[in-house]
N, C-alpha and C positions, 0 to 999 in steps of 0.2 A: 801238363798245365801250360808249359811254354808253347807247345804245338797249338793249343786252343786259342791262345792269345794271338799267335801269328796268323792263324786261320781267320780269326775275327778281323784282324787288321787288313788282311788281303780282301776280305769280303767288303769291308767299308770302302777300301780304295777302288774296287771294281764298281761299286754302286756310284761312287763319286764320278768315275770316268763315264759311266753310262749316262748319268744326269747331265754332265757337261756336254755330251754329244747330242742331247735332245734337240730337235729342231726348234727354231725361234717361234715365239707366239705369232699367230697370224696378224695381230695388231702391232707387232714390233718387228717388221721385216728387216733383213740386213741391208745396209746402205753402202753403195759404191763398193760392192764386193766383186773382185775381178772374176771373170768366168773361169771355171775349172778346165774347160776345153777351149784352147786358143783357136781351134778351127771352127768352132760354132759361130753362128751369126749373132754378133752382139747387138742387142736392142736395149737402148738406154731409155728408161721411163723416168721423166722428170715430174715430180709431184709437188704441188704447193703444200706447205706444211701448216698454213693458217687454218683456223677452225671457223666454220660458218654456222651451220645448224646440224644437229644430229641427223645423219642420213642424207644430207644435202651437201653438194660440193665436197664429198669425201675423197679428196684427191689421193691422199696416201693409201687409204683403204682400197680405193678403186684400182690403183696401180698394183697393190699387193695381190688383189684378185687376178688381175691381168697377168702378173708374173707367174702365179700358180697355174693359170690356164696355158700360158705359153710354154711352160716347162713340160707339159704333156706332149709336146710336139718335138720330134727329133731334130737335132742340128741347130737348136736355138738356145741362146744364153741371155736371158733378161737381167738387166742391172738397174737398180733403183737409185735415184738421186733426189734429194730434197731441195726444193726451190731452184737450185742450180748445182751442177757438179762442183765439188770442192777440189777434187784431184784432177789434174790435167789429163792423166791417162784414162780417165773414165770414158771420155768421148772418143779417144783415139781408136780408129778402126771400126767405129760403130756403123752397122749396116742401116740402122734406122734410129731415130730419136722420137719419143712420144712426149708431147706436151699435154699436161693435165694440171692446169693452174688458172689463176685469175687472168683476165685479159685487159684490153685497153691500156690505160696509163700504168696499170700494175703488171703488165705483161713482163714475165721474167726474162724473156729472150731479148728485150729491148733495153735492158739496163747495162750501163757501162760499155764495155767492148764486146758484149755478147753477140751483137748483130754480126760482127766480123767472124765470130766463131761458128755461128749458124751458117753464114754464107760459105765458109770453108767446107762445111759438111755438105752443103748443096753442090758446091763445085766438085766434091769428091763423089757425087752421085748417091749420097746417102738418102734414105727415105725419111719422110717427115709425116708424123701423125698428129693431127690437131683434134682434141676432144673438148667439147663444150665451149667455154669462154675463150679458149686460146685462139679461136678464129676471129676474135674481136681485136682489131688493131686501130690505133689512132689514124685519122683520115689521111694525114700526110705520109703514112707508111703503107697505105693500102696497096699501091702498085708494087712495092717491093714484096709485100706479103703474097700477092697474087702470083708473083714470079716464083715464089717458093711452093705454094700450095694450090694454085689455080683459082682460088677464090678467097674472099675475106669479107667479114662483117664490118660495116662502118657506121658510126653514129651519124644520124641525120637521114640516112637512106635505109638502114637496116631496122628490123623490128625484132622484138623478143617477147615471148609469152609462153604460158603453160597450157597444155591440153592433152587429152588422151588420144592416141593414134594406134590403129592396128595396121601393121605393115604386112602385106601379103603378096606384094608384087615386087619382083627383083629382076634386074636386067641380067643378060648373059655376060657375066664378068666373073673372074676368079674369086672376087670378094663375096660373091653371092653363093658360092658352092656350099651345098648342104644347109643353107640358112632356112630354117623353118619360120613360118609366120609368127610374129610376136606382137603383143599389145603392151604398150607402156604409157605411163603418165610422165611426161617429160617437159623440160623447159627448153624450147628451141630458139636458136638464132636463125632468123629467116630473112628473106629479101637481101640475100648476100649478093655481092658484086663479083663477077668472074672476069677472067681474061677475055679479050675480044673474041667474039663468035664462039666462046666457050671451047676454043681449040685445045684439044688434049684432055678436056674434062669429060668424065662419064658420070652423069647423075645416077646415084644409087638409091636414095630414098627421097620421097616427096611427101610433104604434108603442108597443110595451110590452116591458119588460125580459123576455127569454125565461127568465130565472132566477127571476122572481117567481112565487110560488105563488098569490097573490091575482089576481082578475080586475079589470080597470079598470072604473070606474064614474064617472058624472058628468063625463065629459070628461077623466079622469085620463091617458088615453093620447094626448091632443092635444099635439103638439110643435111645430106651426106653425099659425098662425091669422091671419085678417084681422079688423080691427075698425073699425067706423064709429062714431065718437063721436057721441052724441046732439046735441051742440051744433055738429057739423060737424068735418070732419077725419078722417083715416084713419090706421091703424097696421097694421103687418105684423111678425110675430114668428116667428123660427125659432130654436129653442133648441139646434139642432145647430151646425154650422159649426166644429167643433173642429179638423178636419184640413185643411191647405192642399191636400192631394192630392185632395180631393173635387171641386175645380174641374175636374178632368179629365172629369167626367161632364156631358155636355151638358144633360141634364134638370135637374140640380142648378143649373147656372149660370143657365139660363133661369128656373127657379123663383125664385131670389133676385132677379134683375134685374127680372122681372115684378113681384115684390112691391114693390121700390123704386119703380118707375115708377107703379104703382097708388097707392102711399102719397102720392106727389107730385102726384097728380091728373093724371098724364099717361096718355093713352089707350094701353092695351096692344094692340099689333097682334093681329089675329085669329089669326095663326100664332105669336104670342109675340115677345118681344124678340130682336134680333140678339145673338148671344153667341158669335161665332167666336173660337176660341182653339186654339193648338197646345199640346196637353198637355205636349209636350216642353219648352216654354218656362216652365212653372210654376216650376222651381227658380231661374230667373233673377230672379224677384221676391223671393227670400229674401236677407236680408242675413246674412253670416257672423257668428257670435257674436263679441263682443269678446274679444280674447285677455287672459288673466289676466296681471297684471304679475308 
């Protein structure tokens, strides 16, 4: 009888340990968790925690997807931070930082002394990735932003709108490796302003508002680009990424992950990054909106 009780207790303890070791839910990813391998390239993804509309501007969910995709590639250690890292060690030694949050006056990188923090990363030749609205900066910060990323969207000259685009032409660049044509309904920031003569900028994706009567000029139709800073360091920007559902497209996923790897100085495989994902699992990354009291 005593043996039976002991066996039952051990079984319960084992079940408890197994349960506690279960991976976190996709919609509750670990935050600011230090990489297990200190030699891996640390990539810090900073996601806005504010809620917009279900499936739109899903910053946390989008970064959670990108983390799972990045983990499929060797030598990479993604780390998630909400709004901005709370721990000073989170950004230390980062090979790249990914911005995915609101832009303009709400831009997380422009609050307090964060500009100095970002500039320090740029001086250390860390990569910078801008997704969607994070390419939108106040006009008086435009030149500084272009120094970081090669281009920026500014109110007054830039435009934004939604339309469906099929991307099927890609330049000869590491970010294009293995990228299959993809079709997405997205919200683009276009008519961006770039560094003089677009020096160091490689346009990656072009599209133009089908309702516009004017024709694009001087790179106004560029919505994704790579940038090599003259002092060293890389940047990748894609001004789309409005809809969470776009991750269902393999070419879209690979394009973003390739861009992040390239920015971090990680060699992009000749066939592109691994980006396996069951599109049916995408909703599981979304958190239900908080119920109103």
